[in-house]
N, C-alpha and C positions, 0 to 999 in steps of 0.2 A: 482620400482623408481630402477634411470637405475646404484647406486649404490652398489646393490646386484644380484650377482650369485643364493645364495639360501641359508640354512640355515647355521649358520656361528658355525664352527668348527673346529677342529686344526689343523697346516699344517700334512699334508701326507710328512712322512720319513723326518720328521726331527725339530731336536729339541731345538725350538728358544732360551732354555738359553743357550746356547751353540755355535751356527753355528760360522761356518766360513762362510765369503761374499768374492770374489774375483774382485771389480766392474774394468772394461777394458773399459777407455780413461779416458781421460784428460782433460776434458774441463769444460763451470758452472756447463750441462746438469751434470754432474753427480758426480760434486760435491755439488745438489742441493739433485741426488741418497742417498754418500751417506750423510749429510747431515740428511735424512730422516732414515737414514734404524738407524744409532748413536743412534737417539735419540728414537726408540722406544723401547717398552717394553722389561728386560731380557738382553742378555751380548752378544751383539754377536762381532765377534773379526776380525773387517773389511780392507781386504786387498786391495792393487786398482794400477791397470797395464797400462802406468804409472802413473798417481794420479797428483796430482798439491800441490804446498804448499797449498793449505787451505785444500783439500781432508787427509795430512799427521797428519794437526791438529788432524784427526782423527779417522786415522788408516795407518798402516804401507804404502809404495810406494815401488814398486819396481822397475828398469827400462827394462823395459820388454814395447815395440811395442805394440797396440793393435792389429797389425793385422800381430804380430808373432806369429800365430798357434802352431809351434810347439814349441818357446821360452812357453808362455801363457800355455799349455797341463803340460809340467813339470813340473814350478812352481804351478799350482791347485794341483798336482798329489802331491811333495812335503809338499807344504801346509792341504793338504788332506779339503780342500774344501768340504763345502756341499753345496750351490751355487756359479755360472761364470752369473756375469749380463751385456750382451755387451751394452754398449754404444751406439756406433758409427756406422754409416750406412755401413764407408766401410769393415770393420772387418767380419759384417754380411751378406755384397750380393758376401763378397771373400769366407763366410762359413768356417773360424771359429769359428760356433755352431758349425757345423756339428763335425771341432777334436774333441769336444773338449766330445759334446753328447758320439759319437762313443764308445770314449775312457769312458764313468760312467762317466762322469761330469754331475750333474747336472744346465741345463746353460739356461735361462730367454731372448732370443733371438734365432728368425729363424736361419731355418740351408737356407742354398744357391738356393733348388729352393724356398722357399717360401718367400725370401728376394728378389727374383726378383717383386715384387713391385713394390720397391720400386726400386730397380736396373737398370728397363727395363718402361716409358714408352708403347713403345707401347703393354706391357708383361701383365702391370695392363686397360690396354684396352681392351687385351683381356678376359682378366679375366673379367670383370664390365661386359663384351657384353655376357657373356657367363652366368654370376649370374644376368643378369638381374638389373644393378647397375644404376641407372641416372649419366649421368657424361657429359662433356662439348665435344661436337661433332666436331670427325677428319674431318679437310678442307685436297682436294685434290689438292691446290694451297694456296700460301701465299700470297692474297693480303690482305693490311687493311679493317675493326679492326681484328685483329688474334692475338693469343700472341702463339710464338715461345720457343720448349722446346730441351731443350737439350734430345735425349733419357735417357742415362744413367748416374747417381752422376756427382754433379757438383758442393756440399758444398754449395747450396742455391742459388750459383749465374748463373743456366744455365737456367732461365724461363724468358719469355722478353716480357712484353705486347705493343705491334702494335697498338698504333691510326690512323699511320698519314703514310704513305708511305717512311715521309726520318728515324722516328721510324721504321721502318721495315728493310731499310736498313741497317743499325744499327746495328741491333737484328742479324743479318743475319754475319757481320760482325764477332760481339762480339763471334760468335756460331759458328763460323767454330775453333776460337781455342780449343773448346771441341773436344776430339774422339767418330764419332759415328755420327749415323743420328740422324734427328732430327726428331720432332712431332708437325702440326702446327694444331694448334685448335681454336672454334670459342673463339670469346674473349663477357663471361658472367659478368653481375653487379649487383648486391647486396652486401652483407653483409656477408662478410668471417671471417671462423671460422675454431678448428681445436677442434677435438673432437677424443681421446685416450679411449681406448679400452685396455684391460689384454685377450690373447686368449692361454688357453690352447691347441690348434686342435681343437676342440668342440666347449664348451663354452665360451661366450663372456663377461664380467662385462669392465662395460665403467667407465669413470671418469670426476669431474668436465670440464665441456668445458671450453675451451680457445681462446683467437682471439693472431694473432701475430702480429708483423708493421716489412713485411719486407720491406719495398724502407728504403733507406738512410737516405731522410732527411721531415725534418716538411712537413704536408703533401701529404705522401705521393708522391714525389719528388724522382727523383735519380738513380741513378739503386737496384738492385735488391741484398739484398746480404744474410749473413746468420742467419737474424732476427736481432731487432733495439727493441726490446721491447714484452711484451705481459702484459695480464691480464685476470683474475678470476673473478668470474662467466662472464662469457656474459648473461649477460640481455634478448637477443633476441632467448635464448637457456635456456627456464622454465623445469627443471626432467623430467616432463609428454611427452617437442619436444626431450630432448635427446632418449629415448624409442625407440619412432615411427622410432629416424633415424637411434639407435644401428637394427635396424627389417630394417631395407629399405638397410644398407650400408655392415657396419658390418658381421651382419650373415651371407647375403648371399655370400659375402666373402670368409669369412674363410670356407663356406661350403664348398666352392668350388672350392679353395684351397687344401682343403680335398679329396676332388671325385679325381682331380689330384695326389696325393700320397704329397698331398708337406702340409702337417699338417702345422697350423701354430701357434709359439708357443714362444711369446713373446709382447708385445705392438704394434698391428699395429693403427697407423694414420692417419686419413680421413681429407683430407685440404678438405675443403666444399665451398662452393657458397651457400646462399641463396638468392633464384632470384625468381623475384618475379613469375615464375612456378612451382616452390617449389625448392626445392633443390638437387643440381648438386656435385658430387666431381671434385676435382681440379687434385688431384693427392694424393696418398698415400706414405705413410712412411715407415717404419719396427725396429722400435722405438721411446724410449721418446725425445721427440719434445727439438728444442733450442733455445730459450729462455722461450717455450710453462712449460714447465718442473718444472723450477723457478715457475712461480706464481701457479701453483695446487697443487706441496705438502704440502707450507706451510696448503694449506684449508685442505686436507687430514685426516677423522677422522682413525682410525682402526689400524691396523698391517698391514703396508706395506711391510715384508721381507715377514709374512704370506702371502700375496698375489704372491707375485712373487713366493718364494719356489711354492706356489698350481700349480699356472702355467705351471709354471716348469716339476714342474712330473707328469703336465695330471690332475689334476681332480677340475676344480675354480668352483664347485658347491657349497660350503661349506664355502666362503667365499665373504665379505663383505665391502669397502673401502667409506665407507660417506665423502659425505661434509661438513662445519662445519654449522654450518649453520649461518646467516647474520653475514659473515665473505668474503674476498675480501683483494686481490691480486694485486700487478699491479709491474713490471719491469723491469729496464731503463739497456739499455747496457750502457756502457761505454769500445768507442771502439776509437781506434789507430786514431791519426787522420787522418793517407791516408789511412782507411780504404775502400772501400775492397777491394784496389787497389794489399795495403801494407800495411804490419805488423808493429808493432814496436817493437824495443828489445834495452833493457837494458836500461829504461829511467827507473829511483823512481817515486815508487807512496806514496806516502802520504799520510792518513786520513784517511783508512783502519779501524784502532780502534777509532777513534769518530766517524764514524760513523753505527757500530752495533752498535746498541737497543737490547730493547724485542721486538721490531717492523718492527723490521731492518734485514735483512740477506745479508750482504756480499757475494755472492760466485766467486769463482776464476775460473774465460775462457780460458785467454791466460797470466799469471804468472807467476814467477821462484820466484830462491833466488839466490842468489847476493852477497857473500861476508855476507849473514844474511841479505840484504835487500830486500825486494819486490821490481821486478822491471817486466818493461813488458816484453811479452811473443807471442806477437800474434798478429790477427788483433783486434778482439772481447778480450777484457781485463777482463773486472769485471761483474758482473749481479750484481743489487742492487734492492733485493725484498720487494716492504716495507707490512705491510700485517693493517686491520683494520674492522670496522665493514661495511665500505662503502667504493667504488671505489675511494670516493675525499681524506676521510680522508685516505689509500693504497698508492695514487697517490701521496700527499700530501707528505709522513710521504717517500718513495721514492725520490721523488725530495729534501727531503731536505736534506738528504741524498749523496745524486750523489752530493751537491754543497762542501760536506765534503772532497772528494774525490780530487787531482787534479796530474796531470803524462804529460812530453813531448807530448800536441798540441790533448791531451783528446778534445773526440766531444760527445756528444749523442742529443736526438732527444731530443726538448720540449711536445712536445703533444699526449707519449706514454697516451693510456687510455681516454686523454681529454673531446673529448665527449662519451661518456662509464658514464662517469662518473659524467659529466654536474647537471645530475639532482638531487645528492647527495653523 
């Protein structure tokens, strides 16, 4: 079973009845993590840096930037935290986990050397070649059809699918705005899925697979974004296929990184294309995906805190995180009117309380409080997650909730999980 690394045992080194957690980040992914941690068994003292208004209802937020390693370390020490969980990729690639770990703080998140799996597409390709992991071929020249990728971090906006010469010209122009080299790959066709695995540097614990929607508009039109929605589970990936993918992709990569002296401790996220000739890796990320996390976490059973702590302290062998049977989740991102080119700041948000129900979660992604009123503060503003016995039910609940929420220029895709849920 993919949600099992061995016999279930108590978490090493962490008293779950009194654990102090520092959650680093401020988006919808972090709100979802905060919600799941706070809902776990036992008492959790939750702190976030910097957090957001949604997270503030679950714990204490501190005005510390996610990439400010020195101040984060001071905060972790002053709070005497048992576990730090780093959400975004930028602080991981910058080495924030190293700073905390070297000072004796248990951290869920890879160090700088292992985080290069996301920080450099070229490095990731080299690791996959050495590990024998199937991936899209690198092309010597840019000719359509192809995919143009920014080598470094680009907040999910550095990948350009080019089927025509005009699309390639536009992609090269847009990519020039990012620093660093480009990677040109073959264009793969098939179904794209996201597969997460918790890693302790040696062992791998797979989570429920998800599918996300990167393009801005319905029918996968428009530019790439940080993600406009997601759903889980993925009908094309039953548990036995997940086990096969973990064996094919995650375990060889974790072993190769360890061989290079860069053990991966954290969440390894593989973006996969299920092609007619077999699965191929599109990219690796070194953290929980956004918005896939918002769909995956409501489906997990077991103690997430125990699993994160077990990975951070180096032994996942006795940890289990199974998915709930006959359950599904669909997440729809509510974005600013000019996203992804521009965000929105200061517009009043209405209807969040009305949208939330027993089967709907509204996660804050880009919000702020202004004179005690909830307002927009970013590009992706809210993530609305519906759950239910089937994808169709979860989707219906998510969209009913979306229609209750309003702010200036609000936009969202109406086709998230439409094809996958058509059967029920």
